[in-house]
C-alpha positions as CSV (number, residue, x, y, z in Angstrom):
1,X,128.6,136.7,120.0
2,X,126.3,139.3,118.0
3,X,122.8,136.8,116.5
4,X,123.0,135.9,113.1
5,X,120.4,136.7,111.0
6,X,118.5,133.2,111.1
7,X,118.8,133.7,114.7
8,X,116.8,137.1,114.9
9,X,114.7,136.0,112.5
10,X,113.8,132.8,114.2
11,X,111.0,130.3,112.4
12,X,107.7,132.1,112.8
13,X,104.8,131.8,110.0
14,X,103.4,135.3,112.3
15,X,100.8,136.8,110.1
16,X,100.5,134.5,108.0
17,X,97.1,133.9,106.2
18,X,96.7,130.0,105.5
19,X,93.7,128.1,104.4
20,X,93.8,124.3,105.0
21,X,91.8,122.2,103.2
22,X,90.6,118.5,105.6
23,X,91.7,120.1,108.7
24,X,89.4,118.6,111.2
25,X,91.1,115.3,111.4
26,X,94.3,113.4,111.0
27,X,97.0,115.5,108.8
28,X,95.0,118.7,108.3
29,X,94.0,118.8,111.9
30,X,97.6,118.7,113.1
31,X,98.3,120.9,110.5
32,X,96.4,123.5,111.4
33,X,97.8,123.1,115.6
34,X,101.5,123.5,114.2
35,X,100.7,126.7,111.9
36,X,98.6,128.3,114.8
37,X,101.6,127.4,117.5
38,X,103.9,129.2,115.2
39,X,101.4,132.5,114.6
40,X,99.6,131.8,111.7
41,X,96.0,132.9,111.4
42,X,94.3,129.4,109.9
43,X,91.2,128.7,107.8
44,X,90.2,125.3,108.0
45,X,87.9,123.7,104.7
46,X,86.0,120.7,105.1
47,X,83.4,118.2,104.8
48,X,82.6,118.0,108.4
49,X,80.0,120.3,109.9
50,X,82.5,120.9,112.9
51,X,84.7,123.0,110.9
52,X,82.0,125.9,110.1
53,X,81.5,126.3,113.8
54,X,83.4,129.7,114.0
55,X,82.8,130.3,118.0
56,X,84.7,126.9,118.4
57,X,87.4,126.3,115.3
58,X,89.2,123.2,115.3
59,X,92.8,123.0,116.1
60,X,92.8,126.7,116.8
61,X,91.8,128.2,113.4
62,X,90.1,131.3,113.3
63,X,87.3,129.6,111.1
64,X,85.8,127.3,109.4
65,X,84.3,126.8,105.7
66,X,82.1,123.9,104.7
67,X,82.6,122.5,101.0
68,X,83.6,119.8,99.5
69,X,86.4,119.8,97.6
70,X,85.7,117.7,94.0
71,X,82.8,120.3,93.5
72,X,84.2,123.4,91.8
73,X,81.2,125.7,92.9
74,X,81.8,124.4,96.7
75,X,85.7,124.9,95.7
76,X,85.2,128.4,94.7
77,X,82.8,129.8,97.4
78,X,85.3,128.3,100.1
79,X,88.4,129.8,99.0
80,X,86.8,133.0,98.3
81,X,85.3,132.8,102.1
82,X,88.9,131.9,103.6
83,X,90.1,135.1,101.9
84,X,87.5,137.3,103.1
85,X,87.9,136.2,106.7
86,X,91.9,136.5,106.5
87,X,92.0,139.4,104.8
88,X,93.9,137.4,101.6
89,X,95.3,133.7,101.2
90,X,99.5,133.8,102.0
91,X,99.8,129.9,101.7
92,X,97.6,126.8,101.1
93,X,97.2,122.9,102.3
94,X,96.1,120.6,100.6
95,X,95.2,117.7,103.3
96,X,91.7,116.9,101.9
97,X,91.7,113.0,100.4
98,X,90.5,109.7,101.2
99,X,92.3,106.3,101.6
100,X,91.5,103.1,99.1
101,X,90.9,99.5,99.5
102,X,93.8,96.7,98.2
103,X,92.1,95.8,95.4
104,X,93.8,94.5,92.4
105,X,92.8,96.2,88.9
106,X,90.6,93.5,87.2
107,X,88.5,93.4,90.7
108,X,88.5,97.6,90.9
109,X,85.1,99.4,90.7
110,X,85.2,102.2,88.2
111,X,82.8,104.8,90.6
112,X,84.9,104.0,93.4
113,X,88.4,104.4,91.2
114,X,86.9,107.0,90.2
115,X,85.8,108.4,93.4
116,X,89.5,108.5,95.0
117,X,90.9,110.0,92.3
118,X,88.6,113.1,92.3
119,X,88.6,113.3,95.9
120,X,92.6,113.5,96.0
121,X,93.6,114.3,92.8
122,X,90.8,116.6,91.6
123,X,90.6,118.9,94.5
124,X,93.8,119.5,95.0
125,X,94.0,121.1,91.2
126,X,90.9,122.8,92.1
127,X,91.9,124.0,95.7
128,X,95.2,124.9,93.8
129,X,93.7,126.8,90.8
130,X,90.7,128.8,93.1
131,X,93.5,129.9,95.2
132,X,96.3,130.3,92.6
133,X,94.1,133.1,90.7
134,X,94.2,135.1,94.4
135,X,97.9,134.6,94.6
136,X,99.2,135.4,91.0
137,X,96.6,138.8,91.6
138,X,98.6,139.9,94.6
139,X,102.0,138.0,93.4
140,X,102.7,136.0,96.3
141,X,101.9,132.6,97.8
142,X,103.0,129.6,98.9
143,X,101.0,126.2,98.4
144,X,101.8,122.5,100.0
145,X,100.3,119.5,98.7
146,X,100.0,116.4,99.9
147,X,101.6,113.3,98.2
148,X,102.0,109.7,99.2
149,X,105.1,107.2,98.7
150,X,102.2,105.2,97.1
151,X,102.4,108.2,94.3
152,X,106.8,107.4,94.2
153,X,106.6,104.1,93.5
154,X,104.0,100.9,92.6
155,X,101.8,99.7,95.6
156,X,100.2,96.7,94.3
157,X,96.6,96.7,95.1
158,X,96.2,100.2,95.3
159,X,96.1,101.6,91.9
160,X,92.9,104.9,92.5
161,X,95.1,106.2,95.6
162,X,98.6,105.5,93.8
163,X,97.4,107.0,90.2
164,X,95.9,110.1,92.5
165,X,99.1,110.9,94.5
166,X,101.4,110.6,91.7
167,X,98.8,113.0,89.4
168,X,99.4,115.4,93.0
169,X,103.3,115.5,92.3
170,X,102.6,116.1,88.6
171,X,100.6,118.7,89.6
172,X,103.0,120.1,92.2
173,X,105.8,120.2,89.5
174,X,103.3,122.2,86.6
175,X,102.3,124.6,89.0
176,X,105.9,125.5,90.1
177,X,106.9,126.0,86.8
178,X,103.8,128.0,85.3
179,X,103.8,130.1,88.7
180,X,107.1,130.7,90.1
181,X,108.4,133.4,88.1
182,X,104.7,135.3,90.2
183,X,106.0,134.4,93.3
184,X,104.7,132.0,93.9
185,X,106.1,128.7,95.4
186,X,104.4,124.8,94.9
187,X,105.7,122.0,97.0
188,X,104.2,118.8,98.0
189,X,104.8,116.1,100.6
190,X,104.8,112.1,100.3
191,X,104.3,110.8,103.6
192,X,105.0,107.5,104.6
193,X,102.4,105.5,106.6
194,X,101.0,107.9,109.2
195,X,98.4,107.2,112.2
196,X,96.0,109.0,111.2
197,X,92.2,107.8,111.7
198,X,92.4,107.0,108.1
199,X,95.3,104.2,108.8
200,X,93.8,103.4,112.2
201,X,91.1,102.5,110.5
202,X,92.7,99.9,107.7
203,X,94.4,98.9,111.4
204,X,91.4,98.2,112.9
205,X,90.2,96.2,109.3
206,X,93.7,93.9,109.6
207,X,94.1,95.6,106.1
208,X,97.6,95.3,106.4
209,X,100.3,94.1,108.9
210,X,101.9,97.0,111.0
211,X,105.2,95.0,111.3
212,X,105.7,94.2,108.0
213,X,105.7,98.4,107.4
214,X,107.9,98.7,110.5
215,X,110.0,96.3,109.3
216,X,110.4,98.4,106.1
217,X,111.1,101.1,107.7
218,X,114.6,102.9,108.3
219,X,113.3,104.1,111.3
220,X,111.6,101.1,111.9
221,X,108.3,102.9,113.1
222,X,104.8,104.6,112.0
223,X,105.0,107.8,111.4
224,X,103.0,110.7,113.3
225,X,100.1,113.2,112.3
226,X,102.6,116.0,114.0
227,X,105.8,114.9,111.8
228,X,104.0,115.9,108.5
229,X,102.8,119.1,109.8
230,X,106.6,120.1,110.5
231,X,107.4,119.9,107.0
232,X,104.3,121.4,105.9
233,X,105.4,124.4,108.1
234,X,108.9,124.7,106.5
235,X,108.0,124.4,103.0
236,X,104.7,127.0,103.6
237,X,107.8,129.4,105.4
238,X,110.6,132.0,104.0
239,X,112.6,128.8,105.5
240,X,112.1,127.2,101.8
241,X,112.1,130.4,99.7
242,X,114.1,128.5,97.2
243,X,111.9,125.5,97.4
244,X,109.5,125.0,94.6
245,X,108.4,122.5,92.3
246,X,109.6,119.3,94.6
247,X,108.2,116.6,96.3
248,X,109.6,115.7,99.6
249,X,109.4,112.5,100.8
250,X,108.4,112.4,104.9
251,X,108.8,108.6,104.8
252,X,111.2,107.3,107.5
253,X,113.9,106.6,105.1
254,X,111.0,104.3,103.0
255,X,112.1,105.6,99.6
256,X,115.9,105.7,100.2
257,X,115.8,101.5,101.7
258,X,116.4,99.5,98.0
259,X,117.6,96.4,99.7
260,X,116.2,92.7,99.3
261,X,113.6,92.1,102.5
262,X,113.5,94.0,106.0
263,X,116.0,96.6,106.5
264,X,116.4,94.8,110.1
265,X,117.9,91.6,107.9
266,X,118.9,93.8,105.1
């Protein structure tokens, strides 16, 4: 039997030139590894100095650039350096982000609230804008942003993170509509609780009970970073060629469950 076109093509990101922010750890680092395994050429952008060690780039990337996604000048420079290193940019993954503490709105410090908004939302906006300008000039590109289940529904005590991630969803939809006719797709994933260093730090501080999360999740476990990376790779690829402006929950069924109490006893 002859191979189908899909079988002949396979799943590959060969020769794709991709910038990953926040690529030195967590979901970002897992994404870099996955993209490189699929044949992409990746530049990592991160605040950590190790990301700039081009002789030892993280996770198989060809190079790294250092900067702060909340600073416009840094973003312009990082995107420009990545484009120069790669000879252009075909894809971007906005994985740079920080968490927040469980604090009710009336006790939230404005400075901390603003910092969470700046890193997670403003940073994503600035990277999208800078990379989008290059993609508009070349007439193609794919961007994947990182939202969260916290950006889809209300999580009491997480006003800063939730508002930032909800903003990422709206930004994704807006850019998908603005840039679609120019050959640029913009999507985002909404991860559930994923075993990243950020989540492990919260667990170490006993910020929440992991058992409650597992009982509330239909798949009854936390996600692994590589599971997010695979979803991101799909959205970057030609296999998602007619998908734009959408949010893909990668949440083990979290957003599907609407019952009272734990999934196991529902």
